[in-house]
C-alpha positions as CSV (number, residue, x, y, z in Angstrom):
1,M,43.2,33.8,-6.6
2,S,42.4,32.7,-3.0
3,R,40.2,30.2,-1.3
4,P,36.8,30.8,-1.1
5,E,35.8,32.5,1.8
6,V,32.9,30.0,2.1
7,L,35.4,27.3,2.9
8,F,37.3,29.1,5.6
9,P,35.4,27.0,8.5
10,L,36.5,23.6,6.5
11,F,40.5,24.5,6.3
12,A,40.7,26.0,9.8
13,D,43.1,24.2,12.5
14,L,41.8,20.8,13.6
15,E,42.1,22.3,17.2
16,T,38.9,24.5,16.4
17,L,37.0,21.3,16.5
18,D,35.3,20.3,19.8
19,G,37.2,18.0,21.4
20,V,40.5,17.9,19.6
21,G,43.8,19.1,21.2
22,P,47.3,19.2,20.1
23,K,47.8,16.0,21.1
24,T,45.0,14.7,19.0
25,A,45.4,16.8,16.3
26,Q,48.9,15.3,16.2
27,N,48.0,11.9,16.1
28,L,45.1,12.7,13.7
29,G,47.9,13.7,11.2
30,H,49.1,10.6,10.7
31,M,45.9,9.5,9.0
32,G,46.3,12.3,6.8
33,I,43.9,14.3,8.3
34,Q,44.9,17.8,9.0
35,A,41.8,20.2,9.0
36,P,38.4,19.7,9.3
37,R,37.7,19.2,5.6
38,D,39.7,15.8,5.9
39,V,37.7,14.6,9.0
40,L,34.7,14.9,6.6
41,F,36.4,13.2,4.0
42,T,37.0,10.3,6.5
43,L,34.0,8.3,6.5
44,P,32.7,5.3,8.6
45,H,33.5,2.1,7.5
46,T,30.8,-0.2,9.3
47,G,28.1,0.7,12.1
48,I,26.9,-0.8,15.4
49,D,23.2,-1.3,15.8
50,R,22.4,0.1,19.4
51,T,18.4,-0.2,19.3
52,L,17.1,-0.3,22.6
53,R,15.7,-3.7,23.5
54,D,13.8,-5.0,26.4
55,S,16.0,-7.9,27.4
56,L,19.2,-10.0,26.8
57,E,16.6,-12.9,27.0
58,G,17.6,-14.8,23.9
59,A,19.7,-12.5,22.4
60,P,22.4,-13.8,20.2
61,L,25.7,-13.8,21.8
62,P,28.3,-12.4,21.6
63,G,26.9,-9.3,20.2
64,T,26.4,-5.4,21.0
65,F,23.6,-4.5,22.8
66,T,21.4,-1.5,24.3
67,V,19.2,-2.4,27.4
68,K,17.7,-0.6,30.3
69,I,18.7,-2.2,33.6
70,K,18.1,-1.9,37.8
71,V,21.6,-1.8,39.2
72,G,22.2,-4.6,42.1
73,A,24.7,-5.5,44.4
74,H,28.6,-4.5,43.6
75,H,31.4,-6.8,44.1
76,P,34.4,-5.1,44.3
77,S,37.6,-6.9,43.1
78,R,39.8,-8.7,46.2
79,N,43.2,-8.1,44.0
80,R,44.5,-5.0,42.7
81,G,43.5,-4.9,38.7
82,G,41.2,-7.5,39.4
83,A,37.5,-7.7,37.9
84,Y,35.1,-5.2,39.4
85,R,31.5,-6.7,39.0
86,I,28.0,-5.3,39.3
87,H,24.8,-7.4,39.2
88,V,22.2,-6.0,37.1
89,E,18.5,-6.8,36.1
90,D,16.6,-6.3,32.9
91,A,13.1,-6.7,32.1
92,Q,13.4,-10.5,32.1
93,T,17.0,-11.6,33.0
94,S,20.0,-10.9,34.9
95,F,23.8,-10.1,33.9
96,Q,27.0,-8.6,35.3
97,L,28.9,-5.5,34.1
98,V,32.3,-6.0,34.1
99,F,35.1,-3.4,34.5
100,F,39.0,-4.1,35.1
101,H,40.8,-1.7,37.3
102,G,37.4,-0.3,38.5
103,R,37.5,2.2,41.2
104,S,34.6,2.1,44.1
105,D,34.0,5.5,44.5
106,Y,33.7,6.3,40.8
107,L,31.1,3.5,39.6
108,N,29.1,3.8,43.3
109,K,28.6,7.6,41.8
110,V,27.9,6.3,38.2
111,L,25.6,3.1,39.0
112,P,24.7,3.3,42.3
113,V,22.3,0.3,43.8
114,G,18.6,0.8,43.0
115,S,19.2,3.0,40.4
116,E,18.2,2.7,36.7
117,R,20.0,3.2,33.3
118,V,20.6,2.4,29.9
119,V,24.2,0.5,29.2
120,S,25.1,-0.3,25.6
121,G,28.2,-2.6,24.9
122,K,29.6,-6.0,23.8
123,V,27.6,-9.0,26.0
124,E,29.6,-12.3,26.0
125,M,29.2,-15.6,27.9
126,F,31.9,-16.3,30.4
127,D,31.3,-19.2,32.9
128,G,27.6,-19.5,31.9
129,V,27.2,-15.7,32.8
130,A,26.3,-12.8,30.3
131,N,28.9,-10.2,30.9
132,M,28.9,-6.8,29.6
133,V,32.5,-5.6,29.8
134,H,33.2,-2.1,29.8
135,P,30.1,-0.5,28.8
136,D,30.4,2.1,25.8
137,H,27.8,4.0,27.4
138,I,26.2,4.6,30.6
139,L,23.2,7.0,30.9
140,P,19.9,7.7,33.0
141,P,16.9,6.4,31.1
142,E,16.0,10.0,30.3
143,E,19.3,11.2,28.3
144,A,19.2,8.0,26.7
145,D,18.6,9.1,23.5
146,Q,22.2,10.4,23.3
147,I,23.3,7.2,21.9
148,P,22.6,7.0,18.2
149,Q,20.3,3.8,17.2
150,F,22.9,2.8,14.7
151,E,26.2,4.2,15.7
152,P,29.3,4.8,12.6
153,V,32.4,3.1,13.6
154,Y,35.7,5.3,12.1
155,P,39.3,4.2,10.3
156,L,41.5,4.7,13.7
157,T,44.7,5.4,14.3
158,A,47.2,5.1,17.8
159,G,45.8,7.6,20.3
160,V,42.4,8.4,18.6
161,T,39.4,6.5,19.7
162,Q,35.7,6.2,18.3
163,K,34.8,8.7,20.5
164,T,37.2,11.3,19.5
165,M,36.3,10.7,16.0
166,F,32.4,10.4,16.3
167,K,32.8,14.2,18.1
168,A,35.4,15.8,15.6
169,S,32.9,14.3,12.8
170,R,29.4,16.1,14.4
171,A,31.6,19.0,14.9
172,A,33.0,19.4,11.6
173,L,29.5,18.6,10.2
174,T,28.2,22.0,11.9
175,R,30.7,23.7,9.5
176,L,29.4,22.4,6.4
177,P,29.2,25.3,3.9
178,D,25.9,26.1,1.8
179,V,27.3,25.7,-1.7
180,A,26.2,25.9,-5.2
181,E,25.8,22.7,-7.1
182,W,28.8,22.0,-9.4
183,V,27.1,18.2,-10.5
184,D,25.7,18.4,-14.2
185,P,21.8,18.8,-12.8
186,G,20.7,16.4,-15.8
187,Q,22.9,13.8,-13.7
188,I,21.5,14.7,-10.4
189,V,18.2,14.1,-11.6
190,Q,19.0,11.0,-13.5
191,A,20.8,9.5,-10.4
192,K,18.4,10.6,-7.6
193,W,21.4,12.2,-5.6
194,P,21.2,14.7,-2.9
195,D,23.2,17.9,-2.5
196,F,26.8,18.0,-1.5
197,A,26.0,19.1,2.2
198,S,22.9,16.7,2.5
199,A,25.1,14.0,1.2
200,M,27.9,14.2,3.8
201,Q,25.3,14.6,6.6
202,A,23.9,11.4,5.4
203,A,27.1,10.0,4.9
204,H,28.2,10.4,8.5
205,S,25.0,9.3,9.9
206,P,24.5,5.7,8.4
207,E,20.9,4.3,9.7
208,A,21.4,1.0,8.8
209,Q,24.3,-1.3,7.4
210,G,23.0,-0.5,3.6
211,D,23.7,2.9,4.2
212,L,27.5,2.1,4.3
213,S,27.8,0.9,1.0
214,A,29.8,2.2,-1.8
215,T,26.7,2.3,-4.0
216,S,24.6,4.1,-1.4
217,G,23.5,7.4,-3.1
218,P,25.0,9.9,-0.4
219,R,28.2,8.0,-1.0
220,T,28.3,7.8,-4.7
221,R,27.6,11.3,-5.1
222,L,30.5,12.0,-2.7
223,A,33.0,9.9,-5.1
224,Y,31.7,11.3,-8.0
225,D,32.5,14.8,-6.4
226,E,36.1,13.7,-5.8
227,L,36.1,11.7,-9.6
228,F,34.9,14.8,-11.1
229,A,37.1,17.3,-9.3
230,H,40.2,14.8,-10.3
231,Q,39.0,14.9,-14.3
232,L,38.3,18.6,-14.0
233,T,41.9,19.1,-13.1
234,L,43.0,16.9,-16.4
235,A,40.7,18.3,-18.4
236,L,42.4,21.9,-17.8
237,A,45.7,20.4,-17.9
238,R,44.3,19.2,-20.9
239,A,43.1,22.4,-22.4
240,S,46.1,24.5,-21.4
241,E,48.0,21.6,-23.5
242,R,45.6,22.6,-26.5
243,H,46.3,26.2,-26.1
244,V,50.1,25.3,-26.5
245,A,50.6,26.3,-30.1
246,G,52.2,23.5,-32.0
247,R,52.9,23.4,-35.8
248,P,50.5,21.4,-38.4
249,S,52.9,18.6,-39.8
250,V,51.3,17.4,-43.0
251,G,52.6,14.3,-44.5
252,T,53.2,13.8,-48.2
253,Q,52.6,9.8,-48.2
254,A,55.8,9.6,-50.2
255,L,58.4,8.0,-47.3
256,Q,55.1,6.0,-46.0
257,Q,54.4,4.6,-49.2
258,K,57.8,3.0,-50.0
259,V,57.7,1.4,-46.3
260,R,54.3,0.2,-47.0
261,A,55.3,-1.5,-49.9
262,D,58.4,-3.5,-48.3
263,L,56.1,-5.2,-45.5
264,P,55.6,-8.3,-45.3
265,F,51.9,-7.8,-44.1
266,A,49.2,-5.5,-44.1
267,P,48.9,-3.5,-40.7
268,T,45.9,-4.3,-39.0
269,G,42.9,-2.3,-38.3
270,A,43.9,-0.9,-35.3
271,Q,47.1,0.0,-36.5
272,E,45.6,1.8,-39.8
273,R,43.2,3.7,-37.4
274,A,45.9,4.4,-34.9
275,I,48.0,5.6,-37.8
276,A,45.3,7.9,-38.9
277,D,44.5,9.5,-35.4
278,I,48.0,10.3,-35.2
279,A,48.4,11.8,-38.7
280,D,44.9,13.8,-38.2
281,D,46.4,15.3,-34.7
282,M,50.0,16.3,-36.1
283,A,48.2,18.5,-38.8
284,K,46.3,20.4,-36.8
285,P,47.9,23.7,-35.4
286,V,48.0,22.3,-31.5
287,R,50.2,20.2,-30.0
288,M,49.5,16.4,-30.1
289,N,49.4,14.8,-27.1
290,R,48.4,11.2,-27.6
291,L,48.9,7.5,-25.8
292,L,49.2,4.8,-27.8
293,Q,48.6,1.5,-25.5
294,G,49.2,-1.6,-27.3
295,D,49.9,-5.0,-25.9
296,V,52.5,-7.3,-26.4
297,G,53.3,-7.7,-29.9
298,A,50.6,-5.1,-31.3
299,G,52.9,-3.4,-33.8
300,K,53.4,-0.4,-31.8
301,T,56.6,-0.3,-33.7
302,L,55.1,0.1,-36.9
303,V,52.8,3.0,-36.1
304,A,55.6,4.7,-34.0
305,F,57.6,4.8,-37.4
306,M,54.9,5.6,-39.8
307,A,54.4,8.6,-37.3
308,L,58.3,9.6,-37.5
309,L,57.7,10.0,-41.0
310,I,55.0,12.1,-41.0
311,A,57.4,14.3,-39.4
312,V,60.0,13.9,-41.9
313,E,57.8,14.2,-44.5
314,A,56.7,17.9,-43.3
315,G,60.4,18.7,-43.6
316,G,61.2,18.5,-39.8
317,Q,62.8,15.3,-37.5
318,G,61.6,13.2,-35.2
319,V,62.9,11.3,-32.0
320,M,62.4,8.3,-30.0
321,M,63.2,8.1,-26.4
322,A,63.8,4.6,-24.7
323,P,64.1,4.3,-20.9
324,T,67.1,2.3,-20.9
325,E,70.2,1.8,-23.6
326,I,69.2,-2.2,-24.2
327,L,65.8,-0.8,-25.3
328,A,67.1,2.4,-27.2
329,R,69.2,0.0,-29.4
330,Q,66.3,-2.6,-29.8
331,H,64.4,0.4,-31.3
332,L,67.4,1.2,-33.6
333,E,67.2,-2.7,-34.4
334,G,63.4,-2.7,-35.0
335,L,63.3,0.4,-36.9
336,Q,66.9,0.1,-39.1
337,P,64.9,-2.3,-41.9
338,L,61.9,0.7,-41.7
339,A,64.2,3.4,-42.3
340,E,66.1,1.6,-45.1
341,S,62.7,1.1,-47.0
342,A,62.2,4.5,-46.6
343,G,65.5,6.1,-47.0
344,V,66.0,8.1,-44.3
345,V,68.7,8.7,-42.1
346,L,68.4,7.0,-38.6
347,E,70.9,7.2,-35.6
348,I,71.2,6.6,-31.9
349,L,72.5,8.5,-29.3
350,T,73.2,7.4,-25.7
351,G,75.2,8.4,-22.8
352,R,77.8,5.8,-24.3
353,D,78.4,8.5,-27.2
354,K,81.5,9.9,-25.9
355,G,84.3,12.8,-27.7
356,S,84.4,13.3,-31.5
357,E,81.6,10.8,-32.4
358,R,79.4,12.5,-29.8
359,R,80.5,16.1,-31.5
360,A,80.0,14.8,-34.9
361,K,76.2,13.6,-34.0
362,L,75.5,16.9,-32.3
363,A,76.3,18.6,-35.6
364,A,74.6,16.4,-38.3
365,L,71.5,16.7,-35.9
366,A,71.5,20.3,-35.5
367,R,71.8,20.6,-39.2
368,G,69.2,18.6,-40.0
369,D,71.2,15.7,-41.6
370,I,69.9,13.0,-39.1
371,H,66.1,12.7,-39.8
372,I,65.0,10.3,-37.2
373,L,67.1,9.9,-33.6
374,V,66.8,7.0,-31.2
375,G,68.2,7.9,-27.9
376,T,68.0,7.6,-23.9
377,H,67.7,10.5,-21.6
378,A,71.0,11.6,-22.7
379,V,68.7,13.5,-25.5
380,F,67.6,15.7,-22.7
381,Q,71.2,17.2,-22.5
382,D,71.3,20.8,-23.1
383,D,73.8,20.7,-25.9
384,V,71.4,18.3,-27.7
385,Q,70.0,20.7,-30.6
386,F,67.6,19.4,-33.4
387,D,67.4,21.7,-36.5
388,D,63.4,21.1,-36.5
389,L,61.9,18.6,-34.2
390,R,58.3,17.9,-34.9
391,L,57.5,14.7,-32.8
392,A,58.8,13.1,-29.6
393,I,58.0,9.8,-29.1
394,V,58.1,8.6,-25.6
395,D,58.5,4.9,-24.8
396,E,57.0,3.4,-21.5
397,Q,55.5,6.1,-20.2
398,H,55.6,5.3,-16.7
399,R,59.4,5.8,-16.3
400,F,59.1,8.9,-18.0
401,G,57.5,11.9,-15.5
402,V,55.5,14.3,-17.2
403,R,58.7,16.5,-15.9
404,Q,60.6,14.8,-18.6
405,R,57.7,14.8,-21.3
406,L,57.8,18.6,-20.9
407,A,61.5,19.1,-21.1
408,L,61.4,17.0,-24.4
409,G,59.2,19.4,-25.7
410,K,61.3,22.2,-25.0
411,K,63.6,21.0,-27.7
412,G,61.0,21.7,-30.4
413,G,59.2,24.5,-28.3
414,T,55.9,23.2,-30.4
415,A,57.3,19.2,-31.1
416,D,54.0,16.8,-31.3
417,V,54.0,14.1,-28.5
418,L,53.3,10.4,-28.6
419,V,53.5,8.3,-25.5
420,M,54.0,4.5,-25.9
421,T,53.2,2.0,-23.4
422,A,52.9,-2.2,-23.9
423,T,51.0,-2.3,-20.3
424,P,47.3,-2.9,-21.0
425,I,46.1,-0.9,-18.6
426,P,42.6,-1.0,-17.4
427,R,40.2,1.7,-18.5
428,S,39.6,2.9,-15.2
429,L,43.1,3.4,-14.5
430,A,43.6,4.8,-17.9
431,L,41.0,7.3,-17.0
432,A,42.7,8.6,-13.7
433,Q,46.4,8.5,-15.1
434,Y,46.4,9.3,-18.6
435,G,43.3,11.5,-18.7
436,D,44.3,14.2,-20.3
437,M,45.6,12.6,-23.4
438,D,43.8,11.2,-26.2
439,V,44.2,7.3,-26.5
440,S,44.2,4.9,-29.1
441,V,44.7,1.5,-28.2
442,L,46.3,-1.6,-30.6
443,D,44.1,-4.3,-29.7
444,E,44.6,-6.7,-32.6
445,K,47.6,-8.9,-33.2
446,P,49.2,-8.6,-36.5
447,P,49.1,-11.6,-38.3
448,G,52.0,-14.3,-38.1
449,R,52.5,-14.0,-34.2
450,K,52.2,-17.5,-32.8
451,P,50.4,-18.5,-29.9
452,I,52.4,-19.1,-27.0
453,K,51.7,-22.2,-24.9
454,T,51.5,-21.5,-21.1
455,A,51.8,-24.2,-18.8
456,L,52.1,-24.2,-14.6
457,V,54.6,-26.5,-13.1
458,S,55.3,-27.2,-9.4
459,T,58.8,-26.1,-8.3
460,G,59.1,-30.1,-7.7
461,R,59.7,-30.6,-11.4
462,I,62.5,-28.7,-11.7
463,E,64.4,-31.4,-13.0
464,E,62.2,-31.9,-15.7
465,V,62.3,-28.2,-16.7
466,I,65.9,-28.3,-17.3
467,A,66.2,-31.4,-19.0
468,R,63.5,-30.0,-21.7
469,L,65.6,-26.6,-21.5
470,Q,68.7,-29.3,-22.8
471,A,66.1,-30.6,-25.4
472,V,65.4,-27.5,-27.1
473,M,69.0,-25.9,-26.7
474,A,70.3,-29.3,-28.3
475,E,67.7,-28.1,-31.5
476,G,69.6,-24.8,-31.4
477,R,66.8,-22.8,-29.6
478,Q,67.4,-20.2,-26.6
479,C,65.8,-19.8,-23.4
480,Y,64.8,-17.3,-20.9
481,W,64.5,-18.2,-17.1
482,V,63.8,-15.3,-14.5
483,C,64.2,-15.6,-10.7
484,P,61.9,-14.9,-8.2
485,L,61.6,-11.3,-6.9
486,V,62.6,-11.6,-3.4
487,E,61.1,-9.8,-0.7
488,E,62.4,-5.6,-0.6
489,S,66.0,-7.1,-1.3
490,E,67.9,-6.4,-4.2
491,A,70.6,-8.1,-2.6
492,L,68.6,-11.2,-1.9
493,D,67.3,-11.3,-5.8
494,L,70.4,-11.0,-6.4
495,T,71.7,-14.3,-4.5
496,A,68.5,-16.3,-6.0
497,A,69.6,-15.0,-9.4
498,E,73.3,-16.0,-9.2
499,E,72.5,-19.5,-7.4
500,R,70.2,-20.2,-10.1
501,F,73.0,-19.5,-12.7
502,K,75.8,-21.6,-10.8
503,R,73.3,-24.4,-10.8
504,L,72.1,-24.2,-14.4
505,R,75.7,-23.8,-15.7
506,A,76.7,-26.8,-13.6
507,V,74.1,-28.5,-15.8
508,L,74.1,-27.0,-18.9
509,G,77.5,-26.3,-19.4
510,E,80.3,-23.1,-19.1
511,G,79.9,-20.4,-21.8
512,R,76.4,-21.5,-22.2
513,V,74.4,-19.5,-19.1
514,G,74.4,-15.8,-19.3
515,L,73.6,-13.3,-16.3
516,V,71.7,-10.1,-15.9
517,H,70.5,-8.2,-13.2
518,G,70.0,-5.0,-11.7
519,Q,73.0,-4.5,-9.9
520,M,75.4,-4.8,-12.9
521,P,77.0,-2.1,-14.7
522,P,75.3,-1.3,-17.5
523,A,78.4,-1.9,-20.0
524,E,78.2,-5.8,-18.5
525,K,74.5,-5.9,-18.8
526,D,74.7,-4.9,-22.3
527,A,77.1,-7.3,-23.2
528,A,75.2,-10.1,-21.9
529,M,72.1,-9.2,-23.3
530,A,74.2,-8.8,-26.5
531,R,75.7,-12.5,-26.1
532,F,72.6,-13.6,-25.8
533,Q,71.2,-11.7,-28.9
534,A,73.9,-13.0,-31.0
535,G,73.3,-16.6,-29.8
536,E,76.4,-17.3,-28.2
537,T,74.7,-18.2,-24.7
538,G,71.8,-20.4,-25.0
539,V,69.9,-19.8,-21.8
540,L,69.8,-16.3,-20.4
541,V,69.1,-16.0,-16.3
542,A,67.7,-12.9,-15.3
543,T,65.9,-10.6,-12.5
544,T,63.0,-8.8,-14.2
545,V,65.4,-6.5,-15.9
546,I,64.5,-8.2,-18.9
547,E,60.6,-7.4,-18.7
548,V,60.0,-4.6,-21.6
549,G,60.9,-5.0,-24.9
550,V,63.5,-7.4,-25.1
551,N,63.6,-9.1,-28.6
552,V,65.4,-12.4,-29.4
553,P,63.3,-14.1,-32.4
554,N,65.1,-17.4,-31.4
555,A,64.1,-17.5,-27.8
556,T,61.4,-20.0,-27.3
557,I,61.2,-20.9,-23.8
558,M,60.7,-18.4,-20.8
559,V,60.6,-20.2,-17.3
560,I,59.6,-18.1,-14.6
561,E,60.3,-19.4,-11.1
562,R,58.0,-18.2,-8.3
563,A,55.7,-17.3,-10.8
564,E,53.1,-16.4,-8.3
565,T,55.2,-13.8,-6.6
566,F,54.8,-11.6,-9.8
567,G,51.9,-9.3,-10.7
568,L,49.5,-10.7,-13.5
569,A,50.8,-8.1,-15.8
570,Q,54.3,-8.5,-15.3
571,L,54.3,-12.0,-16.2
572,H,52.4,-11.2,-19.2
573,Q,55.0,-8.6,-20.1
574,L,57.5,-11.5,-19.5
575,R,55.8,-13.9,-21.3
576,G,56.0,-11.5,-24.4
577,R,59.7,-12.0,-24.5
578,V,59.0,-15.1,-26.5
579,G,56.9,-16.0,-29.5
580,R,58.8,-13.7,-31.5
581,G,60.0,-15.9,-34.1
582,E,59.0,-19.1,-36.1
583,A,59.2,-21.7,-33.9
584,A,56.3,-22.2,-31.5
585,S,57.4,-21.2,-27.9
586,T,56.0,-21.9,-24.5
587,C,55.9,-20.1,-21.3
588,L,56.2,-22.4,-18.0
589,L,55.1,-20.8,-14.7
590,M,56.8,-22.5,-11.8
591,Y,55.3,-22.1,-8.4
592,Q,55.9,-23.2,-5.0
593,A,52.9,-25.9,-4.0
594,P,50.7,-25.1,-2.2
595,L,49.1,-22.6,-4.0
596,S,46.6,-20.0,-2.5
597,E,43.1,-19.8,-4.1
598,A,43.9,-16.5,-5.2
599,G,47.7,-17.5,-6.8
600,R,46.3,-20.3,-8.7
601,K,43.3,-18.4,-10.1
602,R,45.6,-15.8,-11.3
603,L,48.3,-18.2,-13.2
604,E,45.0,-19.7,-14.9
605,V,44.0,-16.6,-16.4
606,L,47.4,-16.4,-17.8
607,R,47.1,-19.9,-19.0
608,E,43.9,-19.3,-20.6
609,T,44.2,-15.7,-22.1
610,E,46.7,-13.8,-23.9
611,D,44.6,-10.9,-23.8
612,G,46.6,-8.6,-21.9
613,F,43.5,-6.0,-21.2
614,R,41.7,-9.0,-19.9
615,I,44.4,-10.3,-18.2
616,S,45.0,-6.3,-16.4
617,E,41.4,-6.2,-15.6
618,T,41.5,-9.2,-13.9
619,D,44.7,-8.3,-11.9
620,L,42.9,-5.3,-11.0
621,Q,39.7,-6.9,-9.6
622,M,42.2,-9.3,-7.7
623,R,44.9,-7.4,-6.1
624,G,43.6,-3.7,-6.4
625,Y,44.9,-0.7,-8.2
626,G,47.8,0.3,-5.9
627,D,49.4,-3.4,-6.1
628,L,48.9,-3.2,-9.9
629,I,50.9,0.0,-10.7
630,G,53.3,-0.3,-7.8
631,T,53.4,2.4,-4.9
632,A,56.8,3.7,-7.0
633,Q,54.7,4.8,-9.5
634,S,52.2,7.2,-8.0
635,G,50.7,8.7,-11.0
636,V,47.7,7.5,-10.0
637,P,45.6,9.9,-7.3
638,R,44.4,8.3,-3.9
639,F,40.9,9.1,-3.2
640,R,39.7,9.2,0.4
641,I,35.9,8.0,-1.0
642,A,35.6,6.8,-4.5
643,D,37.1,3.5,-5.4
644,L,38.7,3.0,-8.5
645,E,38.6,-0.4,-9.0
646,R,34.6,-0.8,-8.7
647,Q,33.5,2.8,-9.9
648,S,35.5,2.7,-13.4
649,A,31.8,3.8,-14.7
650,L,31.3,6.9,-12.5
651,M,35.0,7.8,-13.6
652,A,33.8,7.8,-17.2
653,V,31.0,10.1,-16.7
654,A,32.8,12.6,-14.6
655,Q,35.4,12.5,-17.6
656,S,32.8,13.2,-19.9
657,D,31.3,15.7,-17.8
658,A,34.2,17.5,-16.8
659,R,35.2,18.2,-20.6
660,K,31.7,19.0,-21.7
661,L,32.0,21.5,-19.0
662,L,34.9,23.3,-19.9
663,V,33.7,23.5,-23.7
664,D,30.7,25.3,-22.5
665,D,32.5,27.6,-20.3
666,P,36.2,27.4,-20.6
667,T,37.0,29.7,-17.8
668,L,34.6,29.0,-15.4
669,Q,33.0,31.9,-15.3
670,S,29.1,30.6,-15.6
671,P,27.3,29.9,-12.2
672,R,28.0,26.3,-12.1
673,G,32.0,27.0,-13.4
674,Q,32.3,29.3,-10.2
675,A,30.3,26.2,-8.5
676,A,33.4,24.2,-9.9
677,R,35.9,26.4,-8.9
678,V,34.7,25.8,-5.0
679,L,34.5,22.1,-5.4
680,L,38.5,22.4,-6.6
681,W,39.4,24.4,-3.5
682,L,37.3,22.1,-1.5
683,M,39.0,18.5,-3.0
684,R,42.5,20.5,-2.6
685,Q,43.2,20.5,-6.5
686,D,45.8,23.4,-6.7
687,E,47.2,22.4,-9.6
688,A,43.5,23.1,-11.6
689,I,43.6,26.2,-9.5
690,R,47.0,27.3,-10.7
691,L,46.0,26.4,-14.2
692,I,42.5,28.6,-13.9
693,S,44.0,31.7,-12.3
694,V,47.0,31.5,-15.3
695,G,44.5,31.1,-17.8
């Protein structure tokens, strides 16, 4: 499939645009502008009112004004590079035009004494005289209509001026193609949106400040086009997943009943709903692709284990993958008692398994003697073969790419896939990142989890905090101490952690304090964690490596140093490391005074609520989604016009519309389907185009 001809002019070389030479084209490249299409999707962010006025008399200075003048005397500068001043008069008052490095021959030609001109530019008071320095526009009155009444202001980069952007955008607008409508006609009527070309014209030709807001009709329409193209891509990916034949795995309930009989508490409503969703998916002849989203302590482990049991009941095997060895071992510990209740064989496979022990495990796995395997990415190695893999569960999605998700699926060509994440993701982000998956949310806490008391203390009170730790340790309890993240440098993170470790060891005693950080060899890290889990060390000093999933029920205090440097979602995850046992737990957020207004607000949200979804929504509003998920996790697309934070409702509409279009027209052959194909090309959704041409 090749790009539709109607779009050729928009994907031509930048240099085919008026006023864009090789150098400008190169500079525009730094802004991600590669073709005329990208010029169109770079919208003005503010505007300047250049309405013609009679006089500057009474005008609020400084400001930008357009006024008709009569040119008076020229006063060239006495020294090189000084100010060249020209005395001018409008209908009611006089002021000066000022040019630095002004050349007499040029200025006498452009502004001859006695002539009339229209000038537009920024006016400021200087030594009691109004000055317009380097006017943006100087034209004879009969050409004054060339000055836009309201001039759009574009984002710029080095070597690109407003004039260049304005000219390039006007040239690109002349190439707007006449395309058929891809948005649902009902949506257009209800939202009163213009068609694509009119929306683009209007967005580049604002008539007042209000036209620049993201909520204006033309801009909302263009944002929707971006979101719709993205959701169409995800929906196509989802549909192609749907075509992947799965194998129906129908549970008999026999093993699940045994586990239920041994549970101390009945599962929550949310857990029951998730288990039912998963069982339904697994029973279907297509491959499951579901996301299980649960807050800290919402009981994902039980749901995951019930899903694994369905695979075993159906005569197959299940695998659960964790990003690190520590987490894999922990899943093993969490699942062991459940496996004993059910009477199934549970094993672990990590990079540590070597030689004959590893060979024995692999043989048992291939024979089907191991029912459930817990592992790290070692599970991806070629020599790992299952007898009959029915379900693959991937923990903490963002550390596994989609590629690995697929590689795991290949082990059992038809295996169902369940992805678990403990990071509550705001709805708009979940739609952008996981729009191709079905989502189950665990939004209730199982009974028996004690609330965690959260307090804010300034770093000045560190002595009191240490004294508190001593008291808690005397009662046989344990504590985490998380060190601050130092900007961009693991070496500095390390120094901070080591300093804190030495200081605490000096106060609390040798052998009572452990240390884990990112630079340690994995075996040392595991050993330090194991000593803490066994209760040999009372305090564990750590960088954020303990963020995900560590389970030590005896730990009741979490100290987070310089809490204001962490993201809210991260603080919420860290806090979830305590409050896992019988005793009341506390999280101390230590901050460096003075806190900024925003910093204080963020920490107070944590003090007020343990609801991870509310926390992540706040985080999104305050920091923006780029920070929230970190630039490294670029699973989230960057949009040029749409704003994920403020337009999440629009994203939801785009998702349901994209899915509906594909239900009605799976191969996009109808007139609207054909228009949608053009949209995918326009939005550079090559992935989607590949899926259609393959499909």
